[in-house]
PAKOL-451285 format. One record per residue: residue in three letters; x, y, z of N, C-alpha, C in turn. Coordinates in steps of 0.05 Angstrom, whole numbers, padded with zeros to 5 digits, always signed. Example, Ala and Ser with C-alpha at 12.3 -4.5 7.8 and 13.67 -1.06 7.14 Angstrom:
<seros>
ALA+00264-00114+00156+00246-00090+00156+00264-00066+00156;SER+00257-00045+00142+00273-00021+00143+00258+00001+00157;
</seros>
This chain:
<seros>
UNK+00060+00143+00100+00077+00150+00123+00063+00140+00148;UNK+00079+00138+00169+00068+00131+00195+00048+00152+00204;UNK+00025+00144+00213+00005+00162+00222-00005+00154+00250;UNK-00003+00172+00269-00013+00165+00296-00043+00167+00296;UNK-00056+00148+00310-00085+00148+00312-00093+00136+00338;UNK-00114+00147+00351-00122+00138+00377-00134+00110+00377;UNK-00140+00099+00353-00151+00072+00352-00130+00050+00357;UNK-00105+00058+00355-00083+00038+00357-00066+00043+00381;UNK-00057+00022+00395-00041+00025+00419-00011+00025+00411;UNK-00001+00048+00402+00027+00050+00393+00045+00050+00418;UNK+00065+00032+00419+00082+00030+00443+00105+00050+00443;UNK+00121+00049+00463+00145+00065+00466+00163+00061+00441;UNK+00172+00082+00430+00188+00081+00405+00215+00067+00409;UNK+00225+00066+00433+00252+00054+00438+00251+00024+00439;UNK+00228+00012+00439+00226-00018+00442+00240-00032+00419;UNK+00254-00054+00426+00266-00071+00405+00245-00090+00394;UNK+00246-00093+00367+00227-00111+00354+00243-00129+00335;UNK+00231-00152+00329+00243-00173+00312+00223-00183+00292;UNK+00233-00189+00268+00217-00203+00249+00232-00228+00240;UNK+00220-00251+00245+00232-00277+00239+00223-00286+00212;UNK+00242-00293+00194+00236-00299+00167+00251-00324+00157;UNK+00239-00338+00138+00255-00359+00124+00271-00345+00103;UNK+00289-00359+00090+00308-00347+00072+00295-00334+00048;UNK+00275-00347+00036+00262-00336+00012+00248-00309+00018;UNK+00236-00307+00041+00222-00282+00048+00243-00260+00054;UNK+00265-00267+00065+00286-00248+00070+00298-00237+00044;UNK+00303-00255+00025+00313-00246-00001+00293-00229-00015;UNK+00268-00236-00014+00246-00220-00026+00246-00192-00015;UNK+00250-00190+00011+00250-00163+00025+00274-00147+00014;UNK+00297-00159+00012+00321-00144+00003+00318-00135-00026;UNK+00308-00153-00043+00306-00147-00072+00285-00127-00078;UNK+00262-00129-00064+00239-00112-00070+00239-00086-00055;UNK+00253-00085-00032+00251-00062-00013+00222-00057-00005;UNK+00207-00078-00002+00179-00076+00005+00171-00094+00028;UNK+00154-00083+00046+00142-00099+00066+00117-00112+00055;UNK+00113-00138+00062+00090-00152+00053+00069-00151+00075;UNK+00044-00143+00068+00022-00141+00087+00002-00163+00079;UNK-00004-00180+00098-00023-00202+00094-00051-00192+00101;UNK-00071-00200+00085-00098-00192+00090-00108-00207+00115;UNK-00121-00192+00133-00127-00203+00160-00145-00228+00160;UNK-00162-00231+00139-00178-00255+00139-00164-00280+00129;UNK-00138-00277+00122-00122-00300+00112-00104-00312+00134;UNK-00105-00302+00158-00090-00313+00180-00102-00340+00189;UNK-00086-00357+00200-00095-00384+00209-00116-00382+00231;UNK-00113-00363+00249-00132-00361+00271-00159-00350+00262;UNK-00181-00365+00263-00207-00355+00255-00218-00333+00273;UNK-00206-00330+00297-00215-00309+00315-00200-00283+00311;UNK-00181-00283+00291-00166-00258+00286-00185-00235+00279;UNK-00183-00213+00295-00200-00190+00290-00229-00194+00297;UNK-00236-00215+00313-00263-00221+00321-00265-00221+00351;UNK-00282-00205+00363-00287-00205+00392-00309-00225+00399;UNK-00302-00249+00406-00322-00268+00415-00323-00265+00446;UNK-00338-00245+00454-00338-00237+00482-00360-00251+00498;UNK-00359-00246+00524-00379-00258+00543-00407-00252+00535;UNK-00412-00227+00525-00439-00219+00517-00443-00220+00487;UNK-00432-00241+00475-00433-00245+00446-00462-00243+00436;UNK-00480-00257+00450-00508-00258+00440-00521-00230+00438;UNK-00511-00211+00454-00522-00184+00454-00509-00166+00433;UNK-00488-00177+00420-00473-00160+00401-00467-00174+00375;UNK-00486-00191+00366-00481-00206+00341-00477-00189+00317;UNK-00491-00167+00315-00488-00149+00292-00459-00138+00289;UNK-00447-00133+00312-00419-00123+00312-00400-00144+00301;UNK-00405-00169+00307-00387-00190+00298-00389-00194+00268;UNK-00413-00192+00257-00415-00195+00227-00401-00172+00213;UNK-00402-00148+00224-00387-00125+00213-00357-00130+00214;UNK-00348-00140+00237-00319-00146+00240-00309-00166+00220;UNK-00325-00186+00214-00317-00206+00194-00313-00193+00167;UNK-00330-00175+00159-00328-00161+00133-00304-00143+00133;UNK-00300-00128+00155-00278-00109+00158-00251-00123+00155;UNK-00249-00148+00164-00223-00162+00162-00212-00163+00134;UNK-00229-00163+00114-00219-00165+00086-00205-00139+00077;UNK-00207-00118+00092-00196-00092+00084-00174-00082+00103;UNK-00166-00099+00122-00143-00094+00139-00120-00111+00130;UNK-00096-00099+00128-00072-00113+00119-00050-00110+00141;UNK-00039-00132+00150-00021-00131+00173+00007-00142+00166;UNK+00027-00128+00177+00055-00138+00177+00063-00140+00207;UNK+00071-00164+00215+00074-00169+00244+00103-00172+00253;UNK+00108-00162+00277+00134-00163+00290+00132-00173+00318;UNK+00154-00181+00330+00155-00191+00357+00170-00171+00375;UNK+00158-00163+00397+00170-00144+00415+00186-00159+00436;UNK+00212-00154+00437+00229-00168+00457+00257-00156+00456;UNK+00268-00151+00480+00296-00141+00481+00315-00163+00472;UNK+00306-00188+00474+00323-00211+00468+00311-00228+00447;UNK+00326-00247+00437+00316-00267+00418+00295-00285+00432;UNK+00278-00298+00416+00258-00316+00428+00261-00343+00415;UNK+00266-00363+00432+00267-00391+00423+00241-00399+00410;UNK+00219-00391+00421+00193-00398+00410+00189-00386+00382;UNK+00197-00361+00378+00193-00348+00352+00211-00361+00331;UNK+00236-00369+00338+00253-00383+00319+00239-00408+00309;UNK+00227-00423+00327+00215-00449+00320+00188-00446+00307;UNK+00173-00425+00313+00147-00422+00301+00148-00412+00272;UNK+00165-00393+00267+00165-00379+00242+00184-00390+00220;UNK+00202-00407+00228+00220-00418+00208+00212-00446+00199;UNK+00210-00450+00173+00202-00476+00162+00227-00494+00159;UNK+00251-00483+00159+00276-00499+00158+00294-00488+00180;UNK+00317-00501+00184+00336-00491+00204+00352-00467+00195;UNK+00351-00462+00169+00366-00439+00158+00347-00415+00154;UNK+00346-00399+00174+00329-00375+00173+00343-00352+00187;UNK+00330-00329+00186+00342-00305+00198+00321-00289+00214;UNK+00331-00271+00230+00314-00252+00244+00325-00224+00239;UNK+00307-00206+00233+00314-00177+00230+00310-00163+00256;UNK+00329-00148+00265+00327-00133+00290+00324-00104+00284;UNK+00304-00091+00298+00299-00063+00293+00288-00051+00319;UNK+00277-00027+00317+00262-00014+00339+00237-00003+00328;UNK+00218+00004+00345+00193+00016+00336+00199+00042+00322;UNK+00218+00058+00332+00224+00084+00320+00237+00080+00292;UNK+00255+00060+00289+00267+00055+00263+00246+00046+00243;UNK+00227+00030+00252+00205+00021+00234+00190+00046+00224;UNK+00183+00064+00242+00169+00088+00234+00185+00105+00214;UNK+00211+00107+00219+00228+00123+00201+00230+00110+00173;UNK+00228+00083+00172+00231+00069+00147+00207+00074+00128;UNK+00184+00083+00140+00160+00088+00123+00153+00118+00122;UNK+00172+00135+00128+00167+00164+00128+00158+00175+00101;UNK+00169+00163+00079+00164+00173+00052+00142+00158+00038;UNK+00130+00139+00051+00108+00123+00039+00084+00140+00036;UNK+00071+00139+00012+00047+00156+00007+00022+00147+00022;UNK+00021+00120+00028-00003+00110+00042-00001+00116+00072;UNK-00024+00117+00085-00024+00120+00114-00019+00093+00127;UNK+00001+00092+00145+00008+00067+00158+00006+00071+00188;UNK-00006+00052+00202-00010+00054+00231+00006+00032+00245;UNK+00013+00037+00270+00028+00017+00285+00015+00013+00312;UNK+00012-00012+00320-00002-00017+00346+00009-00042+00359;UNK+00009-00042+00386+00017-00065+00402-00007-00080+00409;UNK-00006-00107+00407-00028-00124+00413-00031-00129+00444;UNK-00055-00128+00454-00061-00135+00481-00074-00163+00482;UNK-00068-00178+00503-00078-00205+00505-00096-00208+00529;UNK-00120-00218+00524-00140-00220+00545-00156-00246+00543;UNK-00169-00254+00565-00188-00276+00564-00215-00264+00555;UNK-00217-00261+00529-00239-00247+00517-00266-00259+00523;UNK-00267-00286+00525-00292-00299+00530-00303-00293+00558;UNK-00287-00281+00575-00296-00274+00602-00300-00244+00606;UNK-00298-00229+00583-00301-00200+00585-00326-00191+00569;UNK-00338-00170+00577-00360-00158+00562-00349-00136+00544;UNK-00365-00128+00525-00357-00106+00507-00352-00081+00523;UNK-00369-00075+00543-00367-00051+00559-00340-00052+00574;UNK-00332-00075+00586-00307-00077+00600-00283-00072+00582;UNK-00285-00082+00558-00262-00079+00539-00260-00050+00530;UNK-00283-00039+00523-00284-00011+00514-00273+00008+00534;UNK-00276+00002+00560-00269+00021+00581-00241+00015+00593;UNK-00225-00002+00580-00198-00005+00589-00183+00021+00585;UNK-00164+00027+00603-00150+00053+00601-00138+00060+00574;UNK-00127+00040+00560-00114+00045+00534-00135+00053+00512;UNK-00160+00047+00517-00181+00053+00497-00194+00080+00502;UNK-00187+00093+00524-00199+00119+00531-00186+00141+00514;UNK-00203+00158+00503-00193+00181+00486-00206+00207+00495;UNK-00196+00229+00484-00206+00255+00491-00207+00260+00521;UNK-00183+00254+00534-00180+00258+00562-00201+00243+00578;UNK-00207+00219+00569-00226+00201+00583-00255+00206+00578;UNK-00261+00225+00561-00290+00231+00555-00302+00212+00534;UNK-00285+00197+00521-00294+00178+00501-00277+00153+00499;UNK-00285+00134+00482-00270+00110+00480-00268+00102+00450;UNK-00247+00088+00443-00244+00078+00416-00232+00049+00418;UNK-00246+00030+00405-00238+00002+00406-00234-00009+00379;UNK-00209-00017+00372-00203-00029+00346-00202-00059+00349;UNK-00214-00073+00330-00216-00102+00332-00190-00117+00330;UNK-00169-00103+00320-00143-00116+00317-00123-00109+00340;UNK-00133-00095+00360-00115-00089+00383-00114-00112+00403;UNK-00131-00132+00400-00133-00153+00421-00131-00181+00408;UNK-00119-00199+00423-00120-00228+00416-00125-00243+00442;UNK-00132-00269+00438-00137-00286+00461-00111-00291+00477;UNK-00114-00296+00503-00092-00299+00521-00073-00322+00513;UNK-00083-00341+00498-00066-00364+00489-00044-00356+00470;UNK-00045-00331+00460-00026-00322+00440-00006-00301+00452;UNK-00006-00298+00479+00010-00277+00490+00040-00281+00487;UNK+00049-00305+00481+00077-00310+00476+00087-00295+00451;UNK+00068-00287+00433+00075-00273+00409+00086-00245+00414;UNK+00077-00232+00435+00085-00204+00441+00085-00187+00416;UNK+00062-00186+00403+00061-00177+00376+00058-00146+00373;UNK+00074-00136+00354+00071-00109+00344+00060-00111+00316;UNK+00039-00095+00310+00027-00097+00283+00030-00071+00268;UNK+00037-00074+00243+00037-00051+00225+00013-00054+00206;UNK-00003-00033+00204-00029-00035+00190-00030-00017+00165;UNK-00041-00029+00145-00051-00013+00122-00081-00019+00120;UNK-00097+00001+00117-00126-00002+00115-00135+00007+00087;UNK-00147-00012+00073-00156-00006+00046-00183+00007+00047;UNK-00184+00033+00048-00208+00048+00052-00219+00059+00025;UNK-00245+00064+00023-00266+00060+00044-00274+00031+00047;UNK-00280+00023+00071-00290-00004+00076-00319-00006+00068;UNK-00327-00026+00053-00354-00027+00042-00378-00022+00060;UNK-00377-00032+00085-00401-00028+00101-00405+00000+00110;UNK-00385+00018+00104-00389+00046+00111-00400+00062+00087;UNK-00403+00048+00064-00413+00061+00040-00444+00058+00039;UNK-00458+00080+00039-00487+00079+00039-00497+00079+00010;UNK-00513+00059+00004-00525+00058-00023-00506+00050-00045;UNK-00482+00041-00038-00463+00032-00058-00460+00002-00059;UNK-00447-00007-00080-00441-00036-00082-00414-00042-00070;UNK-00412-00060-00050-00386-00066-00038-00366-00075-00059;UNK-00342-00063-00058-00321-00070-00077-00305-00094-00068;UNK-00291-00106-00086-00275-00129-00079-00249-00119-00066;UNK-00240-00134-00045-00216-00126-00031-00191-00136-00045;UNK-00168-00123-00038-00142-00132-00049-00135-00159-00038;UNK-00118-00174-00053-00109-00200-00043-00087-00196-00022;UNK-00070-00176-00025-00049-00170-00007-00040-00142-00013;UNK-00021-00132+00003-00011-00105-00001+00020-00106+00003;UNK+00034-00092-00014+00063-00089-00011+00069-00059-00010;UNK+00087-00051+00008+00093-00023+00012+00123-00018+00012;UNK+00131+00000-00005+00160+00007-00009+00170+00021+00017;UNK+00193+00012+00026+00204+00023+00051+00234+00028+00048;UNK+00246+00041+00068+00275+00046+00068+00288+00025+00086;UNK+00300+00005+00075+00312-00017+00091+00335-00007+00107;UNK+00349+00013+00098+00372+00023+00114+00364+00035+00140;UNK+00339+00046+00141+00329+00055+00166+00317+00032+00183;UNK+00305+00013+00169+00290-00008+00183+00309-00028+00197;UNK+00329-00038+00182+00345-00061+00192+00369-00052+00207;UNK+00370-00058+00233+00393-00051+00250+00413-00074+00251;UNK+00403-00099+00249+00421-00122+00249+00406-00146+00237;UNK+00421-00165+00227+00410-00190+00216+00423-00212+00233;UNK+00406-00229+00244+00415-00251+00261+00407-00277+00248;UNK+00427-00294+00243+00423-00320+00231+00414-00340+00253;UNK+00395-00358+00246+00384-00377+00265+00405-00393+00280;UNK+00400-00399+00305+00421-00413+00322+00427-00441+00312;UNK+00408-00453+00298+00412-00480+00288+00420-00481+00258;UNK+00426-00457+00246+00433-00456+00218+00460-00468+00213;UNK+00464-00478+00189+00490-00489+00181+00510-00467+00176;UNK+00536-00473+00178+00557-00453+00175+00556-00439+00149;UNK+00552-00453+00127+00552-00441+00101+00530-00421+00097;UNK+00508-00424+00113+00485-00406+00109+00491-00377+00117;UNK+00505-00373+00139+00513-00346+00147+00529-00333+00125;UNK+00548-00348+00113+00565-00337+00091+00548-00329+00067;UNK+00528-00345+00061+00510-00339+00039+00494-00314+00044;UNK+00484-00311+00068+00469-00287+00076+00487-00262+00073;UNK+00511-00264+00082+00530-00241+00080+00536-00234+00050;UNK+00539-00254+00033+00544-00250+00005+00521-00236-00009;UNK+00497-00244-00002+00473-00232-00015+00469-00203-00006;UNK+00473-00198+00019+00471-00171+00030+00492-00153+00016;UNK+00516-00162+00013+00537-00147+00000+00531-00143-00030;UNK+00521-00164-00043+00515-00163-00072+00493-00142-00077;UNK+00475-00139-00059+00453-00120-00062+00460-00092-00051;UNK+00485-00088-00044+00496-00062-00036+00484-00052-00009;UNK+00479-00071+00009+00471-00064+00036+00495-00069+00054;UNK+00494-00057+00078+00516-00060+00096+00507-00067+00124;UNK+00488-00086+00126+00477-00094+00151+00496-00112+00167;UNK+00497-00109+00192+00513-00126+00210+00499-00154+00210;UNK+00515-00175+00206+00505-00202+00206+00519-00218+00228;UNK+00504-00232+00244+00516-00249+00265+00500-00275+00267;UNK+00513-00295+00278+00500-00320+00284+00489-00320+00312;UNK+00464-00328+00315+00452-00329+00342+00469-00347+00361;UNK+00473-00337+00385+00487-00353+00405+00468-00363+00426;UNK+00443-00366+00419+00422-00374+00438+00428-00401+00451;UNK+00440-00419+00437+00446-00446+00448+00476-00450+00453;UNK+00491-00428+00454+00520-00429+00457+00526-00431+00487;UNK+00540-00452+00496+00546-00456+00524+00564-00434+00535;UNK+00579-00421+00517+00597-00399+00526+00582-00372+00528;UNK+00557-00372+00520+00541-00347+00521+00532-00343+00550;UNK+00541-00321+00563+00533-00317+00591+00513-00294+00593;UNK+00502-00284+00570+00482-00263+00571+00456-00273+00582;
</seros>
């Protein structure tokens, strides 16, 4: 179930979120009723979960621990935006026939209420990390806890400023215990990925077909949704429609 924790920057529950998917991933979601969580060390960005800060030379031990920890963090990523994003359509779809799932932070939390695992939700912050020290990052307002008497800094709360267009919301599963916290034990092998059963009727508020998709594709999406006994609203994106005045 969703679990609140001071290590994660959980945003306002009313925020609209999107997940952009190609057709095969969308069908897999509908058939399995499961969210797929990618292991953090498998992302393309080698800096994922790594603070390469201004005072890197003084904190090398922390970076080696972060590299190990990445193998035990599993992420499912969303885009925070009241509107569709042209960039997200183009980045996440491998063909012109794709879809976007529309939801809210609150609906996401409701969809995992009955999950037995602890699931965390956090909004990513974007900074010029190479110009910041560990002390400066630790003492940002969002990292202060216990009424300002302490601080908590999670390695997955931040990304480099070059990625700020992602406006990312992250859903976390942590495969605990993480080996470097085990004293005198042999580090265990991490999972390859994680899948978590969810309630799609709570999660999906609408399904939007890509603006450049072919006509027949929307009809196929509607047929599959109906065949699997779901009742999601399906619409074609009007992002490039000249008659769209929104």
